[in-house]
mmCIF file of the C-alpha atoms, coordinates in Angstrom:
data_MODEL
# 
_entry.id   MODEL 
# 
loop_
_atom_site.group_PDB 
_atom_site.id 
_atom_site.type_symbol 
_atom_site.label_atom_id 
_atom_site.label_alt_id 
_atom_site.label_comp_id 
_atom_site.label_asym_id 
_atom_site.label_entity_id 
_atom_site.label_seq_id 
_atom_site.pdbx_PDB_ins_code 
_atom_site.Cartn_x 
_atom_site.Cartn_y 
_atom_site.Cartn_z 
_atom_site.occupancy 
_atom_site.B_iso_or_equiv 
_atom_site.pdbx_formal_charge 
_atom_site.auth_seq_id 
_atom_site.auth_comp_id 
_atom_site.auth_asym_id 
_atom_site.auth_atom_id 
_atom_site.pdbx_PDB_model_num 
ATOM 1  C CA . UNK A 1 1  ? -10.831 19.767  3.366  1.00 0.00 ? 1  UNK A CA 1 
ATOM 2  C CA . UNK A 1 2  ? -7.029  19.225  3.900  1.00 0.00 ? 2  UNK A CA 1 
ATOM 3  C CA . UNK A 1 3  ? -7.671  16.123  5.714  1.00 0.00 ? 3  UNK A CA 1 
ATOM 4  C CA . UNK A 1 4  ? -10.022 14.685  3.431  1.00 0.00 ? 4  UNK A CA 1 
ATOM 5  C CA . UNK A 1 5  ? -7.894  15.140  0.571  1.00 0.00 ? 5  UNK A CA 1 
ATOM 6  C CA . UNK A 1 6  ? -5.229  13.475  2.612  1.00 0.00 ? 6  UNK A CA 1 
ATOM 7  C CA . UNK A 1 7  ? -7.159  10.476  3.192  1.00 0.00 ? 7  UNK A CA 1 
ATOM 8  C CA . UNK A 1 8  ? -8.155  10.283  -0.206 1.00 0.00 ? 8  UNK A CA 1 
ATOM 9  C CA . UNK A 1 9  ? -4.501  10.250  -1.522 1.00 0.00 ? 9  UNK A CA 1 
ATOM 10 C CA . UNK A 1 10 ? -3.196  8.269   1.167  1.00 0.00 ? 10 UNK A CA 1 
ATOM 11 C CA . UNK A 1 11 ? -5.857  5.567   0.686  1.00 0.00 ? 11 UNK A CA 1 
ATOM 12 C CA . UNK A 1 12 ? -4.973  3.969   -2.512 1.00 0.00 ? 12 UNK A CA 1 
ATOM 13 C CA . UNK A 1 13 ? -1.117  4.599   -1.609 1.00 0.00 ? 13 UNK A CA 1 
ATOM 14 C CA . UNK A 1 14 ? -1.342  2.530   1.765  1.00 0.00 ? 14 UNK A CA 1 
ATOM 15 C CA . UNK A 1 15 ? -3.346  -0.452  -0.200 1.00 0.00 ? 15 UNK A CA 1 
ATOM 16 C CA . UNK A 1 16 ? -0.696  -0.437  -3.123 1.00 0.00 ? 16 UNK A CA 1 
ATOM 17 C CA . UNK A 1 17 ? 2.036   -0.454  -0.672 1.00 0.00 ? 17 UNK A CA 1 
ATOM 18 C CA . UNK A 1 18 ? 0.385   -3.346  0.921  1.00 0.00 ? 18 UNK A CA 1 
ATOM 19 C CA . UNK A 1 19 ? -0.106  -5.284  -2.065 1.00 0.00 ? 19 UNK A CA 1 
ATOM 20 C CA . UNK A 1 20 ? 3.511   -4.588  -3.263 1.00 0.00 ? 20 UNK A CA 1 
ATOM 21 C CA . UNK A 1 21 ? 4.819   -5.541  0.224  1.00 0.00 ? 21 UNK A CA 1 
ATOM 22 C CA . UNK A 1 22 ? 2.963   -8.889  0.328  1.00 0.00 ? 22 UNK A CA 1 
ATOM 23 C CA . UNK A 1 23 ? 4.513   -9.390  -2.987 1.00 0.00 ? 23 UNK A CA 1 
ATOM 24 C CA . UNK A 1 24 ? 7.704   -9.092  -2.030 1.00 0.00 ? 24 UNK A CA 1 
ATOM 25 C CA . UNK A 1 25 ? 7.400   -11.096 1.101  1.00 0.00 ? 25 UNK A CA 1 
ATOM 26 C CA . UNK A 1 26 ? 5.902   -13.773 -0.666 1.00 0.00 ? 26 UNK A CA 1 
ATOM 27 C CA . UNK A 1 27 ? 8.739   -13.831 -3.170 1.00 0.00 ? 27 UNK A CA 1 
ATOM 28 C CA . UNK A 1 28 ? 11.136  -13.943 -0.840 1.00 0.00 ? 28 UNK A CA 1 
ATOM 29 C CA . UNK A 1 29 ? 9.434   -16.940 1.380  1.00 0.00 ? 29 UNK A CA 1 
ATOM 30 C CA . UNK A 1 30 ? 8.909   -18.906 -1.784 1.00 0.00 ? 30 UNK A CA 1 
ATOM 31 C CA . UNK A 1 31 ? 11.673  -18.396 -3.712 1.00 0.00 ? 31 UNK A CA 1 
# 
């Protein structure tokens, strides 16, 4: 149960982190 809860919590966080990281890298590359 704890592992499933962790996966549910970390899934969206990892996705959000990837999106934010991609936008930051894009800003550093294009600006």
